[in-house]
C-alpha positions in Angstrom: 53.4 151.3 -2.6 50.4 154.0 -3.1 49.7 156.2 -6.2 49.2 159.7 -5.2 46.7 162.0 -6.8 48.6 164.0 -9.5 52.2 163.4 -7.9 55.0 161.4 -9.3 55.8 157.7 -8.9 59.2 156.3 -9.3 59.7 152.3 -9.2 62.9 150.7 -9.3 62.3 146.6 -9.7 65.0 144.2 -8.8 63.7 141.7 -11.5 61.4 141.3 -14.6 58.7 143.5 -14.5 55.1 142.9 -15.7 52.6 145.6 -15.5 49.3 144.6 -14.0 50.6 142.4 -11.1 51.4 145.1 -8.7 49.0 143.6 -6.0 50.3 146.2 -3.5 49.3 149.1 -5.7 46.6 151.4 -5.4 45.2 151.5 -9.2 43.2 154.6 -10.0 41.7 155.6 -13.4 41.0 159.0 -14.8 37.8 159.8 -16.4 38.9 161.8 -19.6 35.7 163.7 -20.0 35.4 165.7 -23.5 35.6 169.3 -24.1 38.4 169.9 -21.6 36.4 169.0 -18.8 38.0 168.3 -15.2 39.0 164.8 -14.8 37.9 162.5 -12.2 39.8 159.9 -10.1 38.3 157.1 -8.6 40.3 154.6 -6.4 40.6 150.8 -6.1 37.6 150.5 -3.7 35.9 149.7 -7.0 33.0 152.4 -6.4 33.6 153.9 -9.9 34.9 153.3 -13.4 38.4 151.6 -13.7 40.4 149.5 -16.2 42.6 146.6 -14.8 46.3 146.8 -13.6 47.0 150.2 -14.9 49.4 152.6 -13.1 47.6 156.1 -13.3 48.7 159.3 -11.3 46.2 161.7 -13.0 45.5 164.3 -10.8 42.1 166.3 -10.2 42.6 168.1 -13.6 43.8 167.1 -17.2 46.9 169.4 -16.6 47.7 167.9 -13.0 49.3 164.6 -14.4 52.4 163.5 -12.6 55.4 161.8 -13.8 56.4 158.1 -14.1 59.6 156.6 -13.8 60.1 152.7 -14.3 63.5 151.0 -14.2 64.0 147.2 -14.3 67.0 145.5 -13.2 69.7 144.7 -15.9 68.8 141.7 -18.4 65.1 142.2 -17.7 62.0 143.0 -19.7 59.1 145.5 -19.1 56.2 143.8 -20.4 52.4 144.3 -20.1 49.4 142.3 -18.9 46.9 145.1 -18.9 44.1 143.9 -21.4 42.2 147.2 -21.3 43.2 150.8 -21.3 46.5 152.1 -20.9 49.2 150.6 -18.7 50.6 154.2 -17.7 48.5 157.2 -17.4 50.7 160.3 -16.6 52.3 163.3 -17.9 56.2 162.5 -18.5 56.9 158.4 -18.8 60.6 157.4 -18.7 61.2 153.7 -19.0 64.4 151.8 -18.8 64.6 148.0 -19.3 66.3 145.3 -21.2 63.2 145.4 -23.8 59.8 147.4 -23.6 57.2 145.2 -25.0 54.0 146.3 -26.7 53.1 148.9 -23.9 49.9 150.9 -24.4 50.3 154.6 -22.9 48.2 157.7 -22.3 50.8 160.4 -21.6 52.5 163.6 -23.0 55.9 162.8 -23.2 58.1 159.6 -23.3 61.7 158.6 -23.0 62.7 155.0 -23.1 65.7 153.1 -23.1 66.2 149.4 -24.0 70.0 147.9 -24.0 69.2 144.4 -25.7 65.6 144.7 -27.3 63.1 146.3 -29.1 60.8 149.3 -27.7 56.9 149.0 -28.7 54.7 151.8 -27.7 51.0 152.4 -28.5 48.9 155.6 -27.6 45.3 155.3 -28.9 42.4 158.1 -29.1 40.4 158.4 -26.0 36.9 156.6 -25.9 35.2 159.5 -27.2 37.8 160.2 -30.0 39.8 162.8 -28.7 43.4 162.6 -29.6 46.6 163.5 -27.4 49.7 164.5 -28.8 53.0 162.6 -27.7 56.4 164.0 -27.7 59.3 161.5 -28.4 61.9 163.1 -26.1 64.4 160.4 -26.3 64.2 156.9 -27.2 67.2 154.5 -27.5 67.2 150.7 -28.5 71.0 150.1 -28.6 71.3 146.2 -29.5 72.0 145.6 -33.0 69.0 145.1 -35.1 66.7 146.5 -32.6 63.5 148.2 -33.5 61.6 151.0 -32.1 58.1 151.0 -32.9 55.7 154.0 -31.8 52.0 154.4 -32.9 49.9 157.3 -31.8 46.5 158.0 -33.2 47.1 161.7 -32.8 49.8 163.9 -33.3 53.7 162.7 -33.0 56.5 165.2 -32.2 59.7 163.6 -33.0 63.0 164.5 -31.1 65.6 161.9 -30.4 65.1 158.3 -31.7 68.0 156.0 -32.0 67.7 152.4 -33.2 68.5 150.1 -36.4 65.1 150.1 -37.4 62.6 152.9 -36.8 58.8 152.7 -37.2 56.9 155.8 -36.2 53.1 156.3 -37.2 50.6 158.9 -36.4 47.5 157.3 -37.6 45.1 160.3 -37.3 47.6 163.4 -36.8 50.6 165.3 -38.0 54.3 164.2 -37.4 56.5 167.0 -36.6 60.1 166.5 -37.7 61.2 169.7 -37.2 63.3 169.0 -34.4 64.2 165.3 -35.0 67.5 163.7 -34.4 66.6 160.2 -35.9 70.0 158.4 -35.8 71.0 154.4 -36.7 67.9 154.3 -39.0 69.0 151.4 -41.2 65.5 151.3 -41.8 62.9 154.0 -41.4 59.4 154.0 -42.0 57.3 157.1 -41.1 53.5 157.2 -41.4 51.1 160.2 -40.9 48.2 162.2 -42.4 50.7 165.0 -43.0 54.2 165.7 -42.2 55.9 169.1 -40.8 59.6 169.3 -41.5 62.3 171.7 -40.4 63.8 174.6 -42.5 66.9 172.9 -44.0 66.6 169.5 -42.5 66.1 166.0 -44.0 63.0 165.5 -46.3 63.1 161.8 -45.4 62.1 161.2 -49.1 61.2 157.5 -49.7 60.9 156.8 -45.9 57.8 158.7 -45.1 54.2 157.9 -46.4 50.8 160.1 -46.1 47.9 157.9 -45.1 45.2 158.3 -47.7 42.7 155.8 -45.8 42.0 158.6 -43.1 40.3 161.7 -44.1 39.8 165.1 -42.1 36.5 166.8 -42.5 36.0 170.3 -41.0 32.4 170.5 -40.7 31.8 172.1 -37.0 30.0 175.0 -38.3 27.9 173.3 -41.1 25.8 170.2 -41.5 26.6 166.8 -40.7 28.6 164.7 -43.0 26.8 161.8 -44.4 28.5 158.5 -44.6 26.4 156.4 -47.1 27.3 153.9 -49.8 28.3 156.7 -52.3 30.8 158.1 -49.8 32.1 154.8 -49.2 32.7 154.0 -52.9 34.5 157.5 -53.5 36.6 157.2 -50.4 37.6 153.7 -49.5 41.1 152.6 -49.4 42.6 149.3 -49.0 39.3 148.2 -47.8 39.4 150.7 -45.0 37.6 153.8 -44.3 38.6 156.1 -41.5 36.9 159.7 -41.2 37.4 162.5 -38.6 35.1 165.2 -38.7 35.0 168.0 -36.8 31.0 168.4 -36.6 28.3 165.7 -36.7 28.2 162.7 -38.7 25.2 161.0 -40.2 25.2 157.2 -41.1 23.0 156.0 -44.1 22.8 152.8 -45.9 26.2 151.0 -46.2 27.1 147.6 -47.8 29.9 146.8 -45.9 31.1 143.8 -47.8 33.9 146.0 -49.3 35.1 147.0 -45.9 37.5 144.1 -45.2 39.8 146.3 -42.8 37.0 147.9 -41.0 34.9 151.3 -40.6 36.2 154.0 -38.2 34.3 157.2 -37.8 35.0 160.0 -35.5 33.0 163.0 -34.7 33.5 166.3 -33.1 29.9 166.4 -32.5 27.4 163.7 -32.6 26.9 160.5 -34.4 23.2 159.7 -35.8 22.3 156.3 -37.5 19.7 157.0 -40.1 20.3 153.8 -42.2 21.5 150.2 -42.1 24.7 148.6 -42.2 24.6 145.3 -44.3 26.9 142.4 -45.1 28.9 143.3 -42.2 29.6 139.9 -40.5 33.3 140.5 -41.1 33.9 144.0 -40.6 35.0 145.9 -37.6 32.7 148.7 -36.8 34.2 152.0 -34.6 32.2 154.9 -33.8 33.4 157.7 -31.5 31.6 161.0 -30.7 32.6 163.7 -28.7 28.8 163.9 -28.2 26.1 161.3 -28.3 25.5 158.3 -30.7 21.9 157.8 -31.5 19.4 156.6 -33.9 16.3 157.6 -35.8 16.1 154.7 -38.0 18.2 151.7 -39.4 20.6 149.6 -37.5 24.2 148.9 -36.8 25.9 145.7 -37.6 29.4 144.4 -37.6 31.8 141.5 -36.4 33.2 143.6 -33.6 31.5 146.8 -32.6 33.4 149.5 -30.4 31.4 152.6 -29.5 32.7 155.5 -27.6 30.5 158.7 -26.7 31.3 161.6 -24.5 27.5 161.7 -23.7 24.7 158.9 -24.1 24.7 155.9 -26.6 20.9 155.3 -27.8 18.4 156.5 -25.0 15.5 154.9 -23.0 12.8 154.1 -25.5 14.9 154.4 -28.6 17.7 152.0 -27.9 20.7 151.7 -30.4 19.5 148.9 -32.6 22.4 146.1 -33.5 21.2 143.7 -36.1 24.2 141.6 -35.8 27.3 141.9 -33.3 29.7 139.2 -32.6 31.1 141.2 -30.1 30.5 144.7 -28.4 32.4 147.3 -26.5 30.5 150.6 -25.5 32.0 153.3 -23.3 30.1 156.7 -22.7 30.0 159.5 -20.4 26.1 159.0 -19.9 23.8 156.2 -20.0 23.9 153.3 -22.8 20.8 151.8 -24.4 21.6 148.9 -26.8 19.3 146.3 -28.4 20.4 143.3 -30.5 17.7 142.0 -32.9 19.2 138.6 -33.4 22.0 136.1 -32.3 24.3 136.2 -29.6 26.6 139.0 -28.4 29.6 138.6 -26.4 30.5 141.5 -24.1 33.8 142.8 -23.9 33.2 146.1 -21.8 30.2 148.4 -21.5 30.8 151.4 -19.4 28.7 154.3 -18.3 31.4 156.7 -16.8 28.8 158.6 -15.0 28.6 157.3 -11.5 24.6 157.2 -11.6 24.5 156.2 -15.0 22.6 153.1 -16.7 23.8 150.4 -18.9 20.5 148.7 -20.6 21.4 145.6 -23.2 18.9 143.5 -24.8 19.4 140.3 -26.9 15.8 139.8 -28.2 16.5 136.6 -29.7 19.8 134.9 -28.3 22.4 135.3 -25.4 24.3 137.9 -23.6 27.7 136.4 -23.3 31.0 137.3 -21.5 34.4 137.9 -23.0 36.8 135.5 -21.5 39.7 137.7 -22.3 38.1 140.6 -20.1 39.9 140.9 -16.7 37.7 143.3 -14.9 33.9 143.9 -15.0 31.8 143.5 -18.2 29.4 146.0 -17.3 30.3 149.0 -15.4 27.4 151.6 -14.5 25.4 152.8 -11.4 22.2 150.7 -12.7 22.4 147.6 -15.1 19.4 146.3 -16.9 19.9 142.9 -18.8 17.4 141.1 -20.8 18.2 138.0 -22.9 16.1 135.1 -24.8 18.2 132.7 -23.8 21.6 132.9 -21.5 23.4 135.4 -19.7 26.8 134.5 -18.9 27.8 130.8 -19.0 29.2 128.3 -16.6 32.9 128.9 -15.7 32.1 132.4 -17.7 30.1 134.8 -15.8 29.1 138.0 -16.7 31.0 140.4 -14.4 29.4 143.4 -13.0 30.6 146.4 -11.2 27.1 147.8 -10.2 24.9 149.3 -7.6 21.5 147.9 -8.9 20.9 145.1 -11.2 17.7 144.5 -13.2 17.2 141.4 -15.3 14.7 139.6 -17.8 15.6 135.9 -18.7 12.9 134.2 -20.8 14.4 130.9 -20.7 18.0 129.3 -20.2 20.6 130.2 -17.5 22.1 133.4 -16.3 25.4 133.5 -14.5 26.4 136.8 -12.9 29.3 137.9 -10.6 29.2 141.2 -8.9 32.7 142.4 -8.2 31.2 143.9 -5.1 28.0 143.8 -3.6 24.9 145.0 -5.2 21.1 145.4 -4.9 18.6 143.3 -6.9 16.0 145.4 -8.3 13.0 144.0 -10.7 13.6 140.8 -12.5 11.3 138.6 -14.6 12.3 134.9 -15.0 10.9 132.5 -17.5 9.7 129.0 -16.4 12.6 126.7 -15.8 15.3 129.4 -16.1 18.1 129.5 -13.6 19.9 132.3 -12.4 22.9 132.3 -10.3 24.3 135.3 -8.7 27.6 135.7 -6.7 28.9 138.8 -4.9 31.9 139.7 -3.0 29.8 141.8 -0.6 26.1 142.2 0.5 23.3 141.4 -1.6 20.3 143.5 -1.0 16.8 142.5 -2.4 15.3 145.8 -3.5 12.7 145.0 -6.3 10.2 142.7 -7.4 11.5 139.4 -8.4 9.3 136.9 -10.2 9.5 133.4 -11.8 6.8 131.1 -10.6 9.2 127.9 -11.8 12.3 129.4 -12.0 15.4 128.5 -9.7 17.5 131.5 -8.0 20.7 131.2 -6.2 22.5 133.8 -4.3 26.1 133.3 -3.0 27.7 136.0 -1.3 30.9 136.6 0.9 28.6 139.3 2.7 25.0 139.0 3.7 21.5 138.7 1.8 19.1 141.6 3.3 15.8 143.1 2.6 15.1 146.6 1.5 11.4 147.7 0.7 8.3 145.4 0.5 8.7 143.3 -2.5 8.9 139.4 -2.2 11.4 137.0 -4.2 8.8 134.8 -5.9 10.3 132.2 -7.5 10.1 128.1 -7.6 13.2 127.4 -5.5 15.6 129.8 -3.8 19.0 128.7 -2.7 21.2 131.1 -0.5 24.7 130.7 0.7 25.9 133.7 2.8 28.7 133.9 4.8 27.0 136.6 6.8 23.2 136.9 7.7 19.9 136.4 5.6 17.5 139.1 6.5 18.0 140.7 9.9 16.2 141.5 13.0 15.0 144.8 11.5 13.5 143.4 8.3 13.0 139.7 7.5 14.0 138.5 3.9 10.8 138.4 2.2 10.0 135.4 0.0 7.2 133.7 -1.9 8.8 130.4 -2.8 7.8 126.8 -3.0 11.4 125.2 -2.0 14.1 127.0 0.2 17.7 126.0 0.8 19.6 128.4 2.9 23.4 128.3 4.6 24.5 131.3 6.5 27.2 132.1 8.9 25.1 134.6 10.8 21.4 134.8 11.8 18.5 133.7 9.6 15.3 135.7 9.5 12.7 134.9 6.6 8.9 135.7 6.0 7.3 133.3 3.7 4.1 134.1 2.3 2.7 130.4 1.4 3.3 126.7 2.2 7.2 125.9 2.2 9.1 122.9 1.5 12.6 122.9 2.8 15.1 121.2 0.5 17.3 118.1 1.4 20.0 120.7 2.2 18.1 122.4 4.9 18.2 125.9 6.4 21.4 126.1 8.5 23.1 128.9 10.5 26.6 127.9 11.5 26.9 130.7 14.3 23.4 132.3 14.5 19.6 131.6 14.9 16.7 130.7 12.9 13.6 132.5 12.8 11.2 131.4 10.0 7.4 132.7 9.6 4.9 131.6 7.0 1.5 132.7 6.2 0.9 129.3 4.8 -0.5 126.4 6.3 2.7 124.2 6.6 6.5 123.9 6.6 7.8 120.7 5.4 11.2 119.1 5.0 12.6 117.1 2.3 15.3 114.1 2.6 16.5 113.0 5.6 16.7 114.3 9.1 20.5 114.4 8.8 20.3 116.4 6.2 17.2 118.4 6.0 15.2 120.6 8.6 16.7 123.1 10.6 20.1 123.5 12.2 21.5 126.4 14.1 24.2 127.3 16.7 21.3 129.4 18.5 17.3 129.4 18.5 15.1 128.1 15.9 12.0 129.6 15.8 9.2 128.4 13.0 5.5 129.7 12.7 2.8 128.6 10.4 -0.7 129.7 9.9 -1.8 126.1 11.0 
């Protein structure tokens, strides 16, 4: 099946259905840009930004979304395996199943029917804090004791809802009950910042609760709202502070020890960090801005830090300083520059929604690690720049990249990187005895200066390893395993290494700068020829004749200065 650009999709499944397992579907994702800008759709060729497993029929503009209708067979459930983003993105969503389990959605209207289970739906704010109103057109959970639970960060418009237990929550918006037809309702719990009731209708006294942890500040035409310790002390509720401002927000000095349930700030403009957040080791920090997230002084800290900006996060030369962050998630409309002063950081996802955007992440005294629960790329950007004092990724848990160009610095330790497609290798500085292993699904193109006199570099690819430009890979040991060729007739692979191993399916063409030792695994072309030249005095082979040296289906041509 194919997902059309703005058209509708109807899917009837004969058994249980788990969203995220559609191997035949073309998965697309909308880039929901701020300020009503036209959206962009990218496809499963992985050439742009995406999440994993979602069904998206967004059109070329925000208003061109199509409808989604999903029906499962009797006595089967509709479940969710999408770990990031929404499972369904469209206009009107219609679901029919035995039960509808914890689906994340991004739609304008929803109707759902479950004959013998619960219905659970959640719609969150956009990455830049934008809110989408959700209309509950018709929701029915007919089984005795079944619950309907709907949570939306924005407004909820409630029409027909029928279940024994009803739980509706508009976390940062109003709940419109003027058209409600809530039936059943043995237990009803309604939560919102404010409520709109119908004239002469039910008042839901004792069943509705106005949230006080969330505050709304209209400062679009005024000065920035300052969030500092005094503001926290005055406005904290239940260990949490949630603030939405229509204008800018400025973050001052904050002791986060009292914010046990988190700090969430959303700005209709920019967020600027001017102070330091301390004692935030167990506090989740969420910052969302329609504009940029920048820093003039101080630093951010938190257990899980989530940042979303319609424009940039940090800037080249003034990276957003993080004094402590156990896990990190960033999504921006432009470039991302972030720097961790101490400790390790686990990356969930860092995304630049600009196809030519850059993500730069530095761990000054620790490692950049990969979240094991993430399904797609950990870093998605046009250019990725990583710098770590110790490790990047880990054995069995590589940092996955969806990027065109990779630059990296590794002071020591090991780097394990996987490219979802192919990539170009830019500039790299590799510390003594460090090892870097890069795996790619397509071609690896060497297009920068890679230096590390005693470092090990391993390149594994389902494509070829090709040379672009005049920079050499200058490392201690270079190991290449390529299904295609290494170098080409038009441009040899340029190296300055002590030890070399190559296993290639196609031709091998290498230009070495100095004396060269071929490792015990040799230089092998299973279906091509070998052409290796060195400006050094010798080419030596280690190991035994059976395993070392040069083996090729075609010709072997060697040239040395002496």
